[in-house]
C-alpha angles and dihedrals in degrees: 000000000000118000113226123197126181123220125194109187117186114213121198094231126088103149111050105070094185091060091045093052091053090052093046091052087075087071099042127093093006123140114245093006126097129189104219104174147342130193126192128195122193095200092050089037087216140115125210114204127193120201134162132197151128112298101254095044092044091051093054093048094048093048089051092050091049090054092051092048092050088052097047109030119075112188092191085073098035123116128174145131096251119083112248140172102176144038083240095034101186136357115195123184117206126190110235112163131013088343135109134216087249091058091048088050092051090050092051091053093047091052093047092050095049097041094047090053094045100044107022090241120148120226134202117204110225143175111011091358096053116130093207135025094246089059098055096085114072093206090057092050092047096047108125091030123215094317095055100033098088091060093040093055091059086075113090088227089065104044109135122252093226134020134013120348094241134050125280103255095240106011099047118197134317134220115216135174151110123290143156121265113297130202115217102206130172131189120203122213133208095243140073092217105117091190090067093052090047092051092049091047089056090053094056105034121094098229090064096043099276129117116339096233101039130102113184145167138173117253133186117229098203097181091058098036093235139099132239140209100224115199148176115208102203096190114021091182090066101031109033128208093238093052092053092044093052092048093052090048090052094046091048090058089064088068097040090254130131134205111255097184147317136227142204116220115213122339129338134198110258091230090065090060093042090054090051093048090048091054099047097039093044089228116193120218092350119160136187089247089071091068104104096219092057090061097051 
């Protein structure tokens, strides 16, 4: 049976569509690789891509895309609301079908080894692939961002796992590794006060005593004149979307602010939405098998 692994590379470009198209071409028209989705955000200046494929074919496509990003994205000229340390900021591999986390981990390491040798780009292994406990959390690796990473990497604690021991001059450094499915979920607030979004983000994120499987930060959406609590839910089965949403709504009320909407970036497991519908509709005896598409 075919092994299928998902990859969700995050590129630090969300404004120049010509550059994005050239990067995305690495995933198009390839045997045993399928481009499922991509989502760009001008305020974040970032694009999240979702692809799936068999390991060998996926490896070739991802390595090609990394090379194109290194060629086209110059972080010395990059500005955006989202933290970033690399032209390809992070590359997670997620087992989907007939594949294990160990196989996703092996694929991540193969990609890092080849890409570092081809493009002179350093890589940190993170999440399930991390070589030390202080490297598991992406936010901790990325602290300092592109501008501070050159100095940070002089510390023996922050030597890369693959590639040169200092940043690429324009493409920075990339985090890569295996992880479980993640939900990128954002909640928008009826205010332009970034301080409010930042305070609410601190209430829900794990590092400040919030939910165990939530990473969050406050972000300004200049084009809409509002702010956002931008999150990654790293295990939706243990910290659900509806629980985080309700908490943010409650915390916002403290500042006389309301929730004006929320968004999901990229793809999401259907079970995460079923769980949310179950909660809000107070469904009794409902099961995933009642979703029509699962029976087709």
